[in-house]
C-alpha positions, 0 to 999 in steps of 0.5 A: 567060667573057663579055668583060664580066668580063674585065679587061685594060689597058696597065700602062707601067713608068717610071723613072730609069736603074737604078731596077730597072724590068726586074727589076720587070717580070720579077718581076711577070711571073714570067719574064725578059724584060728584061735586068737588069744593075747598070749604068744605061741598060740598057733602050734599047727599049720591052719588051712583057711579057703576063701572063694569068690566066683573067679578065685580061690585063696588058700591061707596058712596060718603057721605058728610063730617062728621061733628058736626051738626049745623042745622037739614040740618047737622043731615040729612047729618050725617044721610046719613053717618050713613047709609052708615057705616051700609051698607058697605062691605068695607069702604075707610076712606079719609084722607086729608095728607096736613091738621092736622085736627083731624078726627071726633072723634065719627064717628073713634070710629064707624069705629074702631069697624067696622067688615069690611076692612077698607082702609085709603086712604091718599089723596093729596099725591101731596101736601106734601113731602116723610117725611110727608107722612111717618110720617101720614103712621106711625101715622095711623098705630099705630092708626088703626092697622087692617087697609090697609093704601094707599097714593093716589092723587086723582086729579093727578090720582097717585096711584089710579089704584092700590088702585082699584086693592086692592078694587077689591081684597076684593070685596066678591063673589056676583052676581051684585046688579044693572044692568051692564049698570048703573053708579048711582042710581040718576036721571038726574034730581038729577044731574042737581040739582047738577051741578047748585049747584056746580055753587053757590059753585063756583061763590059765596063766604062766606056764600051765597052757604051755605045757598043756595039749588037747587030744579028742579021744572020741568025736561021736556025731549023733542026730541032735548032739555031738559027744566029745571026749577030751584028754588034756595032757600036762607035764606034772601033777601040780599042774593037773591040780591047777587045772582042776581047781578047788572042788573042780571049779577051773576046769567045769568053767574052762569046759563050759566055756569051750563047749558053748563055743563048740556049740555055736561053731557046730551048730548043735548041742555038745556033751563035752568030757574032759580028762587030765593025763600027766605025762611029763616028757610029752613036748620031746617025745617024738612019738607022742608028737607024731599022734599029736600031728606035729611030727611026720 
């Protein structure tokens, strides 16, 4: 097929924390790449997912939820959002239809000034009634008259196929940017660290998961097993004790869950070692954030 008949573009997903951006990208790709939890600020990195068809390639970017930074970590996350705004061929602005929190004002103003197609995705349609959906549609029609609005439920795949079709229609003519067999620009090592971080969010409450980060210190692929050594950074000794739990029960439960998901993801047996390191200022240490991929 001639490249002139091929479409390709960068489709970047922007939204508030807990808008369901990651669930939406996973639904559009048809595979779990971004971690998903019920907690806000689940996504910390810009995660690329690639969807290939015979005559198109969509390069999605799931970005961190937009927020006002409290730490250098948040500043690094917002840099990823800014990068996503600068290189997009199409923006999916995801709104949690069940939440009335106003969209991040400065980010909204930047999006309004962009000269690319804007799709406002009213997500979590399954949680609201028709009257609320109509009111949201009317609000965003007036707020951003040049945007196209699509109500969906990423969790139940309601209208996601229709949204995908509209995205493909908007792709510019272009040869593919990546080999057609690639699913992401991220490494297996990265996805395994995200799986472990997802379990931190799942098994621990309050500030614990937000005070933690996962660093894969060693990732060795052998014939029948992948050996992974993971460091969990936390800020205080008291948090370390909570993560470990009584006689190590809490960390064992979390690590077992992570290992099983890693095995399913890698399609190979995994030997996982987890260690905890206290680093009181890791969220504000630029040098540490650079090693973790948050700061350029």
